[in-house]
C-alpha positions in Angstrom: 46.3 35.5 36.2 46.5 35.1 32.9 50.5 36.2 33.7 50.8 33.5 36.4 50.0 30.9 33.6 52.3 32.1 30.8 55.0 32.1 33.6 54.2 28.9 34.7 54.0 27.5 30.9 57.3 29.2 30.0 59.0 27.5 33.0 57.9 24.1 32.0 59.0 24.6 28.4 62.3 25.4 30.1 62.4 22.3 32.0 61.5 20.4 28.7 64.0 22.4 26.4 66.9 22.0 29.0 68.0 18.2 27.8 67.7 18.7 24.1 70.1 22.0 24.5 72.5 20.0 26.4 72.1 17.6 23.7 72.4 20.5 20.9 75.5 21.3 22.9 77.4 18.3 23.0 76.7 17.8 19.5 78.1 21.5 18.8 81.3 20.7 20.6 82.0 17.2 18.9 81.6 19.0 15.4 83.7 21.8 16.0 86.6 18.8 17.9 86.3 17.1 14.6 85.4 14.2 15.6 81.7 13.9 13.5 83.1 13.4 9.8 81.2 14.2 6.8 78.5 11.2 6.0 78.6 10.0 9.8 76.5 10.0 12.5 76.9 8.4 16.0 74.0 8.8 18.4 73.8 11.5 21.4 73.0 8.9 23.8 76.3 7.5 23.8 79.6 5.2 22.2 77.9 2.3 20.3 79.7 -1.0 21.7 82.4 -2.3 19.6 81.6 -5.4 17.6 84.3 -8.0 17.4 84.5 -8.6 13.3 84.2 -12.2 12.2 85.9 -13.4 8.9 87.2 -16.4 7.2 90.4 -14.6 5.3 94.0 -16.2 5.5 94.9 -12.9 7.2 92.3 -13.8 10.3 93.1 -17.7 10.8 97.0 -16.4 10.6 95.6 -14.0 13.4 94.3 -16.3 15.9 96.6 -19.2 15.8 98.8 -19.4 18.6 101.1 -16.1 19.3 104.2 -17.8 18.6 103.6 -19.7 15.9 102.3 -16.4 14.2 106.2 -15.3 13.0 106.4 -18.2 11.1 102.9 -18.5 9.4 103.8 -14.8 8.0 106.9 -15.4 7.3 105.4 -18.5 4.9 103.3 -15.4 3.6 99.9 -17.9 4.7 98.4 -14.5 5.5 98.4 -13.4 1.5 97.6 -16.6 -0.4 97.9 -15.1 -3.6 101.6 -16.4 -4.0 100.9 -19.6 -3.6 97.9 -19.2 -6.2 100.3 -18.1 -8.8 102.5 -21.3 -7.9 100.1 -23.7 -7.6 97.6 -22.7 -11.3 100.3 -23.6 -13.8 100.3 -27.3 -12.5 96.9 -27.3 -12.6 96.7 -26.7 -16.3 98.8 -29.2 -16.5 97.3 -31.8 -15.1 93.9 -30.6 -16.3 95.7 -31.3 -19.9 97.4 -34.3 -19.1 93.6 -36.4 -18.3 92.3 -38.7 -20.6 89.2 -37.5 -22.8 86.1 -36.5 -21.1 87.7 -37.1 -17.6 88.3 -34.4 -15.1 92.0 -33.8 -13.6 93.3 -36.3 -11.5 92.0 -34.7 -8.2 94.2 -36.7 -5.8 97.5 -35.0 -8.0 95.7 -32.0 -7.4 95.7 -32.1 -3.6 99.1 -33.7 -3.6 100.6 -30.2 -5.7 98.4 -27.8 -3.8 100.2 -29.3 -0.9 103.4 -28.9 -2.3 102.6 -25.5 -3.4 102.0 -23.8 -0.1 105.4 -26.0 1.2 107.5 -24.5 -1.4 106.1 -21.0 -1.7 107.2 -21.3 2.2 110.3 -22.5 1.6 110.7 -19.7 -0.8 109.7 -16.7 1.1 111.7 -18.3 3.8 114.8 -18.4 1.7 114.3 -14.8 -0.2 113.4 -12.9 3.7 116.7 -14.9 4.7 118.9 -13.2 1.7 117.0 -9.5 1.8 116.8 -9.1 5.7 119.3 -6.3 5.7 117.3 -4.8 2.1 113.5 -5.7 4.0 114.4 -3.0 6.6 114.6 -0.3 4.5 111.3 -0.7 2.4 108.2 0.5 4.1 106.3 -2.7 2.6 108.6 -5.4 3.9 110.6 -3.5 7.1 107.3 -6.0 9.6 108.7 -8.9 7.7 109.5 -11.4 10.6 112.9 -11.6 10.2 113.7 -8.2 9.2 111.3 -6.9 12.2 113.5 -9.7 14.6 110.7 -11.7 15.5 112.6 -14.6 13.6 116.2 -14.9 14.0 118.4 -16.2 11.2 118.8 -19.8 13.0 115.4 -20.2 13.6 114.0 -19.3 10.2 117.1 -21.7 8.7 116.1 -24.8 10.8 111.8 -23.8 10.0 113.0 -23.7 6.6 114.6 -27.4 6.9 111.3 -28.4 8.2 109.5 -26.9 4.9 111.8 -28.5 2.3 111.5 -32.3 4.4 107.9 -32.2 4.1 107.6 -30.6 0.3 110.4 -33.5 -0.7 107.8 -36.5 1.3 105.3 -34.9 -1.2 108.0 -34.7 -4.4 108.5 -38.8 -3.2 105.2 -40.1 -4.2 105.8 -39.4 -7.7 107.3 -41.5 -10.3 111.5 -41.1 -10.4 110.8 -39.1 -13.9 109.4 -36.4 -12.1 111.4 -36.9 -8.6 114.4 -36.0 -10.7 112.7 -33.2 -12.3 111.2 -31.6 -8.8 114.4 -31.9 -7.3 116.3 -29.6 -10.4 114.2 -26.8 -9.5 115.9 -26.5 -6.2 118.6 -24.4 -7.6 116.4 -21.8 -9.1 114.8 -21.7 -6.0 117.8 -20.5 -4.0 119.3 -18.4 -6.5 116.0 -16.4 -7.6 116.1 -13.9 -4.9 119.5 -12.9 -5.8 118.7 -12.1 -9.0 117.5 -8.6 -8.3 120.9 -7.4 -7.1 122.7 -8.7 -10.5 119.9 -8.0 -13.3 116.8 -5.9 -14.1 114.9 -9.1 -15.1 114.5 -10.9 -11.8 111.2 -11.2 -13.1 112.2 -13.8 -15.5 114.1 -15.9 -12.8 110.8 -15.6 -10.8 109.1 -16.9 -14.1 111.4 -20.0 -14.4 111.0 -21.1 -11.1 107.2 -20.5 -10.3 106.5 -22.4 -13.5 108.4 -25.4 -12.9 104.7 -26.9 -12.4 103.7 -26.9 -15.8 106.5 -29.5 -16.6 105.9 -31.5 -13.4 102.1 -31.7 -13.4 102.2 -33.4 -17.0 104.9 -35.8 -16.3 103.4 -37.0 -13.0 100.6 -37.9 -14.7 102.1 -39.2 -18.3 105.8 -40.2 -16.7 107.6 -37.8 -18.8 107.0 -34.2 -20.6 105.8 -34.1 -24.0 107.6 -31.2 -25.2 105.1 -29.9 -28.0 102.8 -29.3 -25.0 105.0 -28.8 -21.8 107.3 -26.4 -23.0 104.8 -24.0 -24.8 102.7 -24.2 -21.5 106.0 -23.7 -19.8 106.7 -20.5 -22.1 103.5 -19.2 -21.7 103.5 -19.4 -17.9 106.6 -17.7 -17.6 105.3 -14.5 -20.0 102.1 -14.6 -17.3 104.9 -14.2 -14.7 106.3 -11.4 -16.4 103.0 -9.5 -16.5 102.0 -10.1 -12.9 105.3 -9.5 -11.2 106.1 -6.2 -13.0 103.0 -4.6 -11.8 103.8 -5.7 -8.5 107.3 -4.4 -8.8 106.3 -1.3 -9.4 104.8 -0.8 -5.9 108.4 -0.7 -4.5 110.2 0.7 -7.5 110.9 4.0 -5.4 112.5 2.2 -2.5 114.1 -0.2 -4.7 116.0 2.6 -6.6 117.1 4.4 -3.6 118.8 0.8 -2.2 120.0 0.1 -5.7 117.8 -3.0 -6.2 116.8 -3.8 -10.1 113.8 -5.2 -11.2 111.7 -4.8 -14.6 109.3 -1.7 -13.3 112.5 -0.2 -13.0 113.8 -1.2 -16.8 110.7 -0.6 -18.2 109.5 2.6 -16.4 106.7 4.6 -18.8 107.0 1.8 -21.1 105.6 -0.6 -19.0 102.0 -1.0 -20.6 103.5 -1.8 -23.7 105.9 -4.5 -22.5 103.3 -6.0 -20.8 101.1 -6.2 -23.8 103.9 -7.5 -25.5 104.3 -10.5 -22.8 100.3 -10.7 -23.2 100.1 -11.4 -27.0 103.0 -13.8 -26.4 101.5 -15.5 -23.9 97.9 -15.8 -25.6 100.5 -17.7 -28.7 101.6 -20.1 -26.5 98.2 -21.2 -24.9 97.2 -21.6 -28.8 100.1 -23.7 -29.5 99.2 -25.6 -26.6 95.7 -26.3 -27.8 96.5 -27.1 -31.3 99.0 -29.7 -29.9 96.9 -31.2 -27.7 93.5 -31.2 -29.3 91.8 -28.7 -27.2 88.0 -28.3 -27.9 86.1 -24.8 -28.4 85.3 -24.6 -24.6 89.1 -24.0 -24.0 89.9 -21.4 -26.9 86.3 -19.3 -25.7 88.6 -18.9 -22.4 91.5 -18.0 -24.1 89.1 -15.1 -25.0 88.3 -14.5 -21.7 91.8 -14.2 -21.0 92.7 -12.0 -23.5 90.0 -9.3 -22.5 91.3 -9.6 -18.9 94.5 -9.0 -19.9 93.8 -6.2 -22.3 91.5 -4.6 -19.5 94.4 -5.3 -16.7 97.1 -3.5 -18.7 94.8 -0.9 -20.7 93.6 0.5 -16.6 96.7 -0.3 -15.1 98.0 2.7 -12.8 101.8 2.1 -12.1 102.2 5.1 -9.5 99.2 4.1 -7.4 100.9 0.7 -5.2 97.2 0.1 -4.2 96.3 -0.4 -8.0 99.2 -2.1 -8.7 98.4 -4.8 -5.7 94.6 -4.8 -7.0 95.6 -5.8 -11.0 98.4 -8.3 -9.4 95.6 -9.7 -7.1 93.4 -9.9 -10.3 96.0 -12.7 -11.7 94.5 -15.5 -9.7 91.1 -15.0 -11.4 92.8 -15.3 -15.0 94.6 -18.7 -14.1 91.3 -19.8 -13.1 89.7 -19.1 -16.3 92.5 -21.3 -17.9 92.0 -24.2 -16.0 88.3 -23.9 -16.3 88.7 -23.6 -20.4 91.1 -26.8 -19.8 88.9 -28.8 -17.9 85.5 -27.7 -20.6 87.5 -28.6 -23.4 88.9 -32.1 -22.1 85.4 -32.9 -20.9 84.3 -32.1 -24.5 86.6 -34.3 -26.5 84.0 -37.1 -25.0 81.5 -35.1 -26.4 83.0 -34.8 -30.2 84.1 -38.2 -29.5 80.8 -39.8 -29.0 79.4 -37.9 -32.2 82.5 -39.3 -34.7 81.7 -42.6 -33.2 78.1 -42.4 -33.9 78.4 -41.4 -37.1 80.8 -44.0 -37.9 78.0 -46.6 -37.1 75.5 -44.6 -39.5 77.7 -45.2 -42.3 78.8 -48.6 -41.9 75.2 -49.3 -41.5 
């Protein structure tokens, strides 16, 4: 009787253990096949349904656009807006400095220049890709650009460029005559910049001259002409800033550039890059300090410059020029740096009103 019960109990345990053993066997097979990595677990009951990732990034917006439109949006680099920011920020600095004491920057001008930055950056990238279509095919990072990949023909890109420049001209015509002439003068730089990497190790300098034209144009759009004591050091500081971030950017492609015969400051500086970048950083801060003195800036502005100096020091000190991922991260961090400068300008300008009020109260007390 006892033996019969033991046999029945053993049979029951086998029935209960069978599904567990099957699951364990499947788990062992999955591990043997390398399908489960260290630190990652999946349920044995079946695969989890995929969830569609939702995001509002620029790349996600471009990917959600109608398929025939996507190559043109990528040609404008709308999926990578960091370049538009770096073109736009010097404009905002200039517009902010031109504001009346105690006032915010002109919002209409900020929006106008923002639209212009999107269009002109798109036009510049189109021109660059038209010039570089044969080179881009030979560089891993740029081989999938629309013209190089064959998604857009040269003729189509030329028509698209005409449309962008026409819209940008419409923005420019909203400004005063001085600014219209000044803005039109930058077109030569926009067209010729992409050729500089073929003839000089300093194409980043040509980019700096081009990308920071807004430091001149923003002031003239508000004031009617340029105050050279403010606009020139501001323009110079922007050029130094561009030499910093675009040299870092160029280190991503230095091996490919060397193989196909293109030049850059990354190839010029090589292992001395950090020393050069440090010099550019000191020059940038010196020029921004001169801007502050000549425009009567206040404590918040100089506090922002101290933060900019700390950002630059950290950026350069921790830079690993041999890791493209780190170069990209450092490059994109310059949007934050530019926004800190803008914040310092705006707060410094608002502080001027406070100082003026305090001075007027002191005068009133003396008179009474």
